[in-house]
N, CA, C and O atoms as a CHARMM CRD file, in Angstrom:
* protein
*
  280
    1    1 MET  N      0.84500  -1.17700  -0.00600 PROA 1      0.00000
    2    1 MET  CA    -0.00100   0.00200   0.00800 PROA 1      0.00000
    3    1 MET  C      0.89200   1.23300   0.00100 PROA 1      0.00000
    4    1 MET  O      1.90700   1.27400   0.69600 PROA 1      0.00000
    5    2 THR  N      0.52900   2.19600  -0.75500 PROA 2      0.00000
    6    2 THR  CA     1.29900   3.44100  -0.87000 PROA 2      0.00000
    7    2 THR  C      0.65800   4.49300   0.01500 PROA 2      0.00000
    8    2 THR  O     -0.56400   4.58500   0.13500 PROA 2      0.00000
    9    3 TRP  N      1.54200   5.29800   0.64100 PROA 3      0.00000
   10    3 TRP  CA     1.02300   6.36500   1.48700 PROA 3      0.00000
   11    3 TRP  C      0.35700   7.43700   0.65100 PROA 3      0.00000
   12    3 TRP  O      0.80600   7.78600  -0.44000 PROA 3      0.00000
   13    4 ASN  N     -0.73500   7.94800   1.20500 PROA 4      0.00000
   14    4 ASN  CA    -1.34200   9.15700   0.65200 PROA 4      0.00000
   15    4 ASN  C     -2.04100   9.89100   1.79000 PROA 4      0.00000
   16    4 ASN  O     -2.10000   9.38100   2.90900 PROA 4      0.00000
   17    5 SER  N     -2.55200  11.04200   1.52600 PROA 5      0.00000
   18    5 SER  CA    -3.11200  11.86900   2.58100 PROA 5      0.00000
   19    5 SER  C     -4.39000  11.27800   3.19400 PROA 5      0.00000
   20    5 SER  O     -4.76900  11.67600   4.29600 PROA 5      0.00000
   21    6 THR  N     -5.05000  10.36100   2.52900 PROA 6      0.00000
   22    6 THR  CA    -6.29400   9.82900   3.06500 PROA 6      0.00000
   23    6 THR  C     -6.08900   8.61900   3.95800 PROA 6      0.00000
   24    6 THR  O     -6.91100   8.37200   4.84000 PROA 6      0.00000
   25    7 ASN  N     -5.01200   7.84900   3.76000 PROA 7      0.00000
   26    7 ASN  CA    -4.85900   6.64300   4.58600 PROA 7      0.00000
   27    7 ASN  C     -3.89600   6.83800   5.74700 PROA 7      0.00000
   28    7 ASN  O     -3.83100   5.97700   6.62400 PROA 7      0.00000
   29    8 GLY  N     -3.14100   7.94100   5.78800 PROA 8      0.00000
   30    8 GLY  CA    -2.31200   8.26100   6.95100 PROA 8      0.00000
   31    8 GLY  C     -1.09100   7.39200   7.17400 PROA 8      0.00000
   32    8 GLY  O     -0.50000   7.44800   8.25200 PROA 8      0.00000
   33    9 LEU  N     -0.68900   6.59200   6.20100 PROA 9      0.00000
   34    9 LEU  CA     0.42600   5.68600   6.40500 PROA 9      0.00000
   35    9 LEU  C      1.77300   6.39200   6.46000 PROA 9      0.00000
   36    9 LEU  O      2.77700   5.76300   6.79400 PROA 9      0.00000
   37   10 GLY  N      1.82200   7.67100   6.14300 PROA 10     0.00000
   38   10 GLY  CA     3.06000   8.42100   6.23900 PROA 10     0.00000
   39   10 GLY  C      3.58000   8.50900   7.66000 PROA 10     0.00000
   40   10 GLY  O      4.76500   8.77300   7.86600 PROA 10     0.00000
   41   11 MET  N      2.72300   8.29300   8.64400 PROA 11     0.00000
   42   11 MET  CA     3.13600   8.30700  10.05300 PROA 11     0.00000
   43   11 MET  C      3.98500   7.08700  10.39200 PROA 11     0.00000
   44   11 MET  O      4.71100   7.09700  11.38600 PROA 11     0.00000
   45   12 PHE  N      3.90300   6.05100   9.58700 PROA 12     0.00000
   46   12 PHE  CA     4.57600   4.79400   9.86800 PROA 12     0.00000
   47   12 PHE  C      5.53500   4.42200   8.73100 PROA 12     0.00000
   48   12 PHE  O      5.17400   3.65500   7.83700 PROA 12     0.00000
   49   13 PRO  N      6.75600   4.96700   8.76800 PROA 13     0.00000
   50   13 PRO  CA     7.68600   4.71800   7.64800 PROA 13     0.00000
   51   13 PRO  C      8.18400   3.27800   7.60300 PROA 13     0.00000
   52   13 PRO  O      8.61500   2.81500   6.54600 PROA 13     0.00000
   53   14 PHE  N      8.13700   2.55900   8.72200 PROA 14     0.00000
   54   14 PHE  CA     8.55700   1.16700   8.76200 PROA 14     0.00000
   55   14 PHE  C      7.36000   0.34200   9.16400 PROA 14     0.00000
   56   14 PHE  O      6.79400   0.53400  10.24000 PROA 14     0.00000
   57   15 ARG  N      6.98200  -0.55900   8.31900 PROA 15     0.00000
   58   15 ARG  CA     5.81600  -1.41000   8.60800 PROA 15     0.00000
   59   15 ARG  C      5.90400  -2.68200   7.78600 PROA 15     0.00000
   60   15 ARG  O      6.70200  -2.78000   6.85400 PROA 15     0.00000
   61   16 VAL  N      5.09200  -3.63700   8.13500 PROA 16     0.00000
   62   16 VAL  CA     4.97800  -4.87600   7.40500 PROA 16     0.00000
   63   16 VAL  C      3.54700  -5.00500   6.91800 PROA 16     0.00000
   64   16 VAL  O      2.61600  -4.99000   7.72400 PROA 16     0.00000
   65   17 ASP  N      3.36200  -5.12800   5.64000 PROA 17     0.00000
   66   17 ASP  CA     2.02300  -5.33200   5.10700 PROA 17     0.00000
   67   17 ASP  C      1.66900  -6.80700   5.29400 PROA 17     0.00000
   68   17 ASP  O      2.39300  -7.68600   4.82800 PROA 17     0.00000
   69   18 ILE  N      0.57000  -7.07100   5.96800 PROA 18     0.00000
   70   18 ILE  CA     0.11700  -8.43700   6.24000 PROA 18     0.00000
   71   18 ILE  C     -0.82900  -8.86200   5.13300 PROA 18     0.00000
   72   18 ILE  O     -1.85400  -8.22600   4.88700 PROA 18     0.00000
   73   19 LYS  N     -0.46900  -9.93700   4.47900 PROA 19     0.00000
   74   19 LYS  CA    -1.28700 -10.41800   3.36500 PROA 19     0.00000
   75   19 LYS  C     -2.21400 -11.54700   3.78000 PROA 19     0.00000
   76   19 LYS  O     -3.28400 -11.71700   3.19500 PROA 19     0.00000
   77   20 GLU  N     -1.82200 -12.31400   4.77300 PROA 20     0.00000
   78   20 GLU  CA    -2.65000 -13.42800   5.21500 PROA 20     0.00000
   79   20 GLU  C     -2.52700 -13.54000   6.72400 PROA 20     0.00000
   80   20 GLU  O     -1.42200 -13.42800   7.25600 PROA 20     0.00000
   81   21 ILE  N     -3.60000 -13.75300   7.40800 PROA 21     0.00000
   82   21 ILE  CA    -3.55800 -13.88600   8.85800 PROA 21     0.00000
   83   21 ILE  C     -4.54800 -14.96900   9.29400 PROA 21     0.00000
   84   21 ILE  O     -5.66100 -15.04900   8.77600 PROA 21     0.00000
   85   22 ASN  N     -4.13700 -15.78000  10.23100 PROA 22     0.00000
   86   22 ASN  CA    -4.99300 -16.78200  10.80100 PROA 22     0.00000
   87   22 ASN  C     -5.34500 -16.36100  12.22100 PROA 22     0.00000
   88   22 ASN  O     -4.47000 -15.94500  12.98000 PROA 22     0.00000
   89   23 LEU  N     -6.61800 -16.46400  12.58500 PROA 23     0.00000
   90   23 LEU  CA    -7.06900 -16.11300  13.89900 PROA 23     0.00000
   91   23 LEU  C     -7.55000 -17.37200  14.64200 PROA 23     0.00000
   92   23 LEU  O     -8.07200 -18.31100  14.04300 PROA 23     0.00000
   93   24 TRP  N     -7.35400 -17.35200  15.96000 PROA 24     0.00000
   94   24 TRP  CA    -7.89500 -18.45700  16.75000 PROA 24     0.00000
   95   24 TRP  C     -9.40400 -18.35200  16.78800 PROA 24     0.00000
   96   24 TRP  O     -9.96400 -17.25700  16.73700 PROA 24     0.00000
   97   25 SER  N    -10.05800 -19.49500  16.87700 PROA 25     0.00000
   98   25 SER  CA   -11.52800 -19.46400  16.95300 PROA 25     0.00000
   99   25 SER  C    -11.98000 -18.96000  18.32500 PROA 25     0.00000
  100   25 SER  O    -13.07000 -18.39900  18.44300 PROA 25     0.00000
  101   26 GLU  N    -11.16200 -19.15100  19.36300 PROA 26     0.00000
  102   26 GLU  CA   -11.48000 -18.64700  20.68600 PROA 26     0.00000
  103   26 GLU  C    -10.26400 -17.90200  21.24700 PROA 26     0.00000
  104   26 GLU  O     -9.11800 -18.23600  20.94300 PROA 26     0.00000
  105   27 ARG  N    -10.53400 -16.90700  22.05400 PROA 27     0.00000
  106   27 ARG  CA    -9.47100 -16.13700  22.66800 PROA 27     0.00000
  107   27 ARG  C     -8.79900 -16.91800  23.78500 PROA 27     0.00000
  108   27 ARG  O     -9.42400 -17.77300  24.41300 PROA 27     0.00000
  109   28 VAL  N     -7.52800 -16.62900  24.03400 PROA 28     0.00000
  110   28 VAL  CA    -6.79600 -17.22000  25.13400 PROA 28     0.00000
  111   28 VAL  C     -6.74800 -16.16400  26.25000 PROA 28     0.00000
  112   28 VAL  O     -6.06600 -15.15100  26.09300 PROA 28     0.00000
  113   29 PRO  N     -7.44600 -16.37100  27.36000 PROA 29     0.00000
  114   29 PRO  CA    -7.39100 -15.39800  28.45000 PROA 29     0.00000
  115   29 PRO  C     -5.98200 -15.23700  28.98500 PROA 29     0.00000
  116   29 PRO  O     -5.28400 -16.22800  29.20100 PROA 29     0.00000
  117   30 ILE  N     -5.55600 -14.00900  29.19900 PROA 30     0.00000
  118   30 ILE  CA    -4.19500 -13.74300  29.65200 PROA 30     0.00000
  119   30 ILE  C     -3.89700 -14.43200  30.97700 PROA 30     0.00000
  120   30 ILE  O     -2.76100 -14.84000  31.21800 PROA 30     0.00000
  121   31 GLY  N     -4.89500 -14.56700  31.83200 PROA 31     0.00000
  122   31 GLY  CA    -4.70700 -15.20700  33.13000 PROA 31     0.00000
  123   31 GLY  C     -4.30600 -16.66900  33.03900 PROA 31     0.00000
  124   31 GLY  O     -3.68800 -17.20100  33.96000 PROA 31     0.00000
  125   32 GLU  N     -4.65500 -17.32800  31.93000 PROA 32     0.00000
  126   32 GLU  CA    -4.33700 -18.73100  31.76600 PROA 32     0.00000
  127   32 GLU  C     -2.91800 -18.95100  31.26500 PROA 32     0.00000
  128   32 GLU  O     -2.43000 -20.08000  31.31100 PROA 32     0.00000
  129   33 VAL  N     -2.24100 -17.91200  30.79000 PROA 33     0.00000
  130   33 VAL  CA    -0.94200 -18.11200  30.15900 PROA 33     0.00000
  131   33 VAL  C      0.16300 -17.20500  30.72200 PROA 33     0.00000
  132   33 VAL  O      1.34600 -17.46700  30.50100 PROA 33     0.00000
  133   34 ILE  N     -0.20800 -16.15900  31.43700 PROA 34     0.00000
  134   34 ILE  CA     0.75500 -15.15700  31.86000 PROA 34     0.00000
  135   34 ILE  C      1.93800 -15.74200  32.63900 PROA 34     0.00000
  136   34 ILE  O      3.08400 -15.35600  32.40700 PROA 34     0.00000
  137   35 ASP  N      1.67000 -16.65100  33.54300 PROA 35     0.00000
  138   35 ASP  CA     2.74400 -17.20700  34.37100 PROA 35     0.00000
  139   35 ASP  C      3.71700 -18.08100  33.58400 PROA 35     0.00000
  140   35 ASP  O      4.83200 -18.33600  34.03900 PROA 35     0.00000
  141   36 LYS  N      3.30000 -18.53700  32.41400 PROA 36     0.00000
  142   36 LYS  CA     4.14100 -19.41000  31.59700 PROA 36     0.00000
  143   36 LYS  C      5.05200 -18.65400  30.63300 PROA 36     0.00000
  144   36 LYS  O      6.00000 -19.23400  30.10500 PROA 36     0.00000
  145   37 LEU  N      4.78400 -17.38200  30.39600 PROA 37     0.00000
  146   37 LEU  CA     5.49900 -16.64300  29.36100 PROA 37     0.00000
  147   37 LEU  C      6.81500 -16.05100  29.90000 PROA 37     0.00000
  148   37 LEU  O      6.83200 -15.35100  30.91300 PROA 37     0.00000
  149   38 ASP  N      7.89700 -16.34900  29.20200 PROA 38     0.00000
  150   38 ASP  CA     9.23200 -15.87800  29.61800 PROA 38     0.00000
  151   38 ASP  C      9.49100 -14.42700  29.25500 PROA 38     0.00000
  152   38 ASP  O     10.24900 -13.74900  29.94800 PROA 38     0.00000
  153   39 PHE  N      8.87200 -13.92700  28.17100 PROA 39     0.00000
  154   39 PHE  CA     9.17600 -12.55000  27.74900 PROA 39     0.00000
  155   39 PHE  C      8.56100 -11.50000  28.68100 PROA 39     0.00000
  156   39 PHE  O      8.94200 -10.33000  28.64300 PROA 39     0.00000
  157   40 ILE  N      7.62500 -11.91900  29.50100 PROA 40     0.00000
  158   40 ILE  CA     7.03600 -10.97300  30.47300 PROA 40     0.00000
  159   40 ILE  C      7.69200 -11.23100  31.82000 PROA 40     0.00000
  160   40 ILE  O      7.41800 -12.23400  32.48000 PROA 40     0.00000
  161   41 LYS  N      8.55900 -10.31300  32.21600 PROA 41     0.00000
  162   41 LYS  CA     9.34000 -10.47400  33.45500 PROA 41     0.00000
  163   41 LYS  C      8.51900 -10.08800  34.68700 PROA 41     0.00000
  164   41 LYS  O      8.59200 -10.76400  35.71300 PROA 41     0.00000
  165   42 ASP  N      7.74400  -9.01300  34.59600 PROA 42     0.00000
  166   42 ASP  CA     6.96700  -8.52900  35.73400 PROA 42     0.00000
  167   42 ASP  C      5.50900  -8.95700  35.52300 PROA 42     0.00000
  168   42 ASP  O      4.73800  -8.24300  34.88100 PROA 42     0.00000
  169   43 LYS  N      5.14300 -10.09200  36.05100 PROA 43     0.00000
  170   43 LYS  CA     3.81900 -10.67000  35.82100 PROA 43     0.00000
  171   43 LYS  C      2.69700  -9.78100  36.34100 PROA 43     0.00000
  172   43 LYS  O      1.60500  -9.75900  35.77200 PROA 43     0.00000
  173   44 LYS  N      2.96000  -9.05400  37.41400 PROA 44     0.00000
  174   44 LYS  CA     1.93600  -8.18700  38.00900 PROA 44     0.00000
  175   44 LYS  C      1.58900  -7.03600  37.07300 PROA 44     0.00000
  176   44 LYS  O      0.43800  -6.60200  37.02200 PROA 44     0.00000
  177   45 ASN  N      2.57600  -6.54000  36.33500 PROA 45     0.00000
  178   45 ASN  CA     2.37900  -5.40800  35.42200 PROA 45     0.00000
  179   45 ASN  C      2.53600  -5.84600  33.96700 PROA 45     0.00000
  180   45 ASN  O      3.20200  -5.16900  33.18300 PROA 45     0.00000
  181   46 TYR  N      1.93600  -6.95800  33.61000 PROA 46     0.00000
  182   46 TYR  CA     2.10600  -7.51700  32.27600 PROA 46     0.00000
  183   46 TYR  C      1.67100  -6.57900  31.15500 PROA 46     0.00000
  184   46 TYR  O      2.17100  -6.69000  30.03600 PROA 46     0.00000
  185   47 GLY  N      0.76700  -5.67400  31.42700 PROA 47     0.00000
  186   47 GLY  CA     0.28300  -4.74400  30.41800 PROA 47     0.00000
  187   47 GLY  C      1.39600  -3.87200  29.83500 PROA 47     0.00000
  188   47 GLY  O      1.30800  -3.43400  28.68800 PROA 47     0.00000
  189   48 LEU  N      2.43500  -3.62200  30.62100 PROA 48     0.00000
  190   48 LEU  CA     3.56900  -2.82600  30.13500 PROA 48     0.00000
  191   48 LEU  C      4.25900  -3.50600  28.95700 PROA 48     0.00000
  192   48 LEU  O      4.83200  -2.83300  28.10100 PROA 48     0.00000
  193   49 TYR  N      4.20600  -4.83100  28.91000 PROA 49     0.00000
  194   49 TYR  CA     4.85300  -5.59000  27.83900 PROA 49     0.00000
  195   49 TYR  C      3.96200  -5.71200  26.60400 PROA 49     0.00000
  196   49 TYR  O      4.44400  -6.02700  25.51600 PROA 49     0.00000
  197   50 LEU  N      2.66700  -5.46400  26.77300 PROA 50     0.00000
  198   50 LEU  CA     1.72000  -5.68200  25.68500 PROA 50     0.00000
  199   50 LEU  C      1.14300  -4.39700  25.11000 PROA 50     0.00000
  200   50 LEU  O      0.31200  -4.45700  24.20400 PROA 50     0.00000
  201   51 ARG  N      1.55200  -3.25700  25.60200 PROA 51     0.00000
  202   51 ARG  CA     0.91100  -2.00500  25.20300 PROA 51     0.00000
  203   51 ARG  C      1.36800  -1.46100  23.84900 PROA 51     0.00000
  204   51 ARG  O      0.68700  -0.61300  23.27300 PROA 51     0.00000
  205   52 LEU  N      2.47600  -1.91600  23.34000 PROA 52     0.00000
  206   52 LEU  CA     2.95400  -1.45100  22.05800 PROA 52     0.00000
  207   52 LEU  C      2.30000  -2.25000  20.92700 PROA 52     0.00000
  208   52 LEU  O      1.76300  -3.33200  21.16400 PROA 52     0.00000
  209   53 SER  N      2.34100  -1.73500  19.72900 PROA 53     0.00000
  210   53 SER  CA     1.61100  -2.34900  18.63700 PROA 53     0.00000
  211   53 SER  C      2.09800  -3.74100  18.25700 PROA 53     0.00000
  212   53 SER  O      1.28500  -4.65600  18.12200 PROA 53     0.00000
  213   54 ASN  N      3.39300  -3.92200  18.08200 PROA 54     0.00000
  214   54 ASN  CA     3.94300  -5.22800  17.68200 PROA 54     0.00000
  215   54 ASN  C      4.93500  -5.69200  18.71400 PROA 54     0.00000
  216   54 ASN  O      5.67100  -4.89300  19.29300 PROA 54     0.00000
  217   55 LYS  N      4.95400  -6.97300  18.94000 PROA 55     0.00000
  218   55 LYS  CA     5.87800  -7.53000  19.91100 PROA 55     0.00000
  219   55 LYS  C      6.46800  -8.80400  19.31300 PROA 55     0.00000
  220   55 LYS  O      5.73200  -9.67800  18.85400 PROA 55     0.00000
  221   56 ILE  N      7.77900  -8.90500  19.31900 PROA 56     0.00000
  222   56 ILE  CA     8.44100 -10.12700  18.86800 PROA 56     0.00000
  223   56 ILE  C      8.63100 -11.03500  20.06600 PROA 56     0.00000
  224   56 ILE  O      9.20600 -10.63600  21.07800 PROA 56     0.00000
  225   57 ILE  N      8.14900 -12.24500  19.94400 PROA 57     0.00000
  226   57 ILE  CA     8.34900 -13.23500  21.03900 PROA 57     0.00000
  227   57 ILE  C      9.07800 -14.42800  20.45500 PROA 57     0.00000
  228   57 ILE  O      9.06000 -14.65200  19.24500 PROA 57     0.00000
  229   58 ASP  N      9.71400 -15.18600  21.31700 PROA 58     0.00000
  230   58 ASP  CA    10.44300 -16.34400  20.81800 PROA 58     0.00000
  231   58 ASP  C      9.48900 -17.50500  20.55300 PROA 58     0.00000
  232   58 ASP  O      8.32700 -17.48300  20.95800 PROA 58     0.00000
  233   59 LYS  N      9.99800 -18.49300  19.87900 PROA 59     0.00000
  234   59 LYS  CA     9.17100 -19.63600  19.46500 PROA 59     0.00000
  235   59 LYS  C      8.61000 -20.38500  20.67300 PROA 59     0.00000
  236   59 LYS  O      7.48800 -20.89000  20.62100 PROA 59     0.00000
  237   60 ILE  N      9.35900 -20.45800  21.72800 PROA 60     0.00000
  238   60 ILE  CA     8.90600 -21.19100  22.93300 PROA 60     0.00000
  239   60 ILE  C      7.66800 -20.50600  23.52000 PROA 60     0.00000
  240   60 ILE  O      6.68500 -21.17700  23.83500 PROA 60     0.00000
  241   61 ASP  N      7.70600 -19.17400  23.67100 PROA 61     0.00000
  242   61 ASP  CA     6.52600 -18.47400  24.20900 PROA 61     0.00000
  243   61 ASP  C      5.32600 -18.60200  23.25200 PROA 61     0.00000
  244   61 ASP  O      4.18700 -18.73900  23.69800 PROA 61     0.00000
  245   62 PHE  N      5.58400 -18.55600  21.96000 PROA 62     0.00000
  246   62 PHE  CA     4.50400 -18.73100  20.98800 PROA 62     0.00000
  247   62 PHE  C      3.83200 -20.09900  21.16200 PROA 62     0.00000
  248   62 PHE  O      2.60500 -20.20700  21.15900 PROA 62     0.00000
  249   63 ILE  N      4.64000 -21.11500  21.30900 PROA 63     0.00000
  250   63 ILE  CA     4.08800 -22.48800  21.52100 PROA 63     0.00000
  251   63 ILE  C      3.29600 -22.56200  22.80700 PROA 63     0.00000
  252   63 ILE  O      2.26800 -23.23700  22.85400 PROA 63     0.00000
  253   64 LYS  N      3.74100 -21.89000  23.84900 PROA 64     0.00000
  254   64 LYS  CA     3.00400 -21.86300  25.11000 PROA 64     0.00000
  255   64 LYS  C      1.62500 -21.24300  24.93900 PROA 64     0.00000
  256   64 LYS  O      0.63900 -21.73600  25.48800 PROA 64     0.00000
  257   65 ILE  N      1.56400 -20.16900  24.18200 PROA 65     0.00000
  258   65 ILE  CA     0.28400 -19.50000  23.92800 PROA 65     0.00000
  259   65 ILE  C     -0.64200 -20.39100  23.10000 PROA 65     0.00000
  260   65 ILE  O     -1.81600 -20.56600  23.42600 PROA 65     0.00000
  261   66 VAL  N     -0.09400 -20.94400  22.03400 PROA 66     0.00000
  262   66 VAL  CA    -0.88700 -21.77400  21.14400 PROA 66     0.00000
  263   66 VAL  C     -1.38600 -23.04200  21.85800 PROA 66     0.00000
  264   66 VAL  O     -2.52000 -23.47200  21.64500 PROA 66     0.00000
  265   67 SER  N     -0.54800 -23.62500  22.68900 PROA 67     0.00000
  266   67 SER  CA    -0.96400 -24.86900  23.35800 PROA 67     0.00000
  267   67 SER  C     -1.97100 -24.59400  24.45800 PROA 67     0.00000
  268   67 SER  O     -2.62000 -25.52600  24.93400 PROA 67     0.00000
  269   68 THR  N     -2.12300 -23.34200  24.88000 PROA 68     0.00000
  270   68 THR  CA    -3.11400 -22.98700  25.89300 PROA 68     0.00000
  271   68 THR  C     -4.47800 -22.79100  25.23500 PROA 68     0.00000
  272   68 THR  O     -5.50500 -22.90700  25.90300 PROA 68     0.00000
  273   69 SER  N     -4.50200 -22.50000  23.94900 PROA 69     0.00000
  274   69 SER  CA    -5.79100 -22.26700  23.28000 PROA 69     0.00000
  275   69 SER  C     -6.62600 -23.54100  23.26100 PROA 69     0.00000
  276   69 SER  O     -6.10600 -24.65700  23.27300 PROA 69     0.00000
  277   70 ARG  N     -7.89900 -23.33800  23.23100 PROA 70     0.00000
  278   70 ARG  CA    -8.82200 -24.50300  23.31600 PROA 70     0.00000
  279   70 ARG  C     -9.19400 -25.01700  21.97200 PROA 70     0.00000
  280   70 ARG  O     -9.95300 -25.98000  21.86700 PROA 70     0.00000
């Protein structure tokens, strides 16, 4: 997608265009997985780790999240 004045993408000079995305059929409640995730060091204030738009996590944490889904 090209930036123009109507779509506002000029604010984001670095981005990844997502062409295909798979969604879980059910959400994974954060309470069920928070204690298992290594990238979140302060479990009490986990929101600080999730407040930014994109987060890179390692494969192990990804598997923990996926295996918690129903």
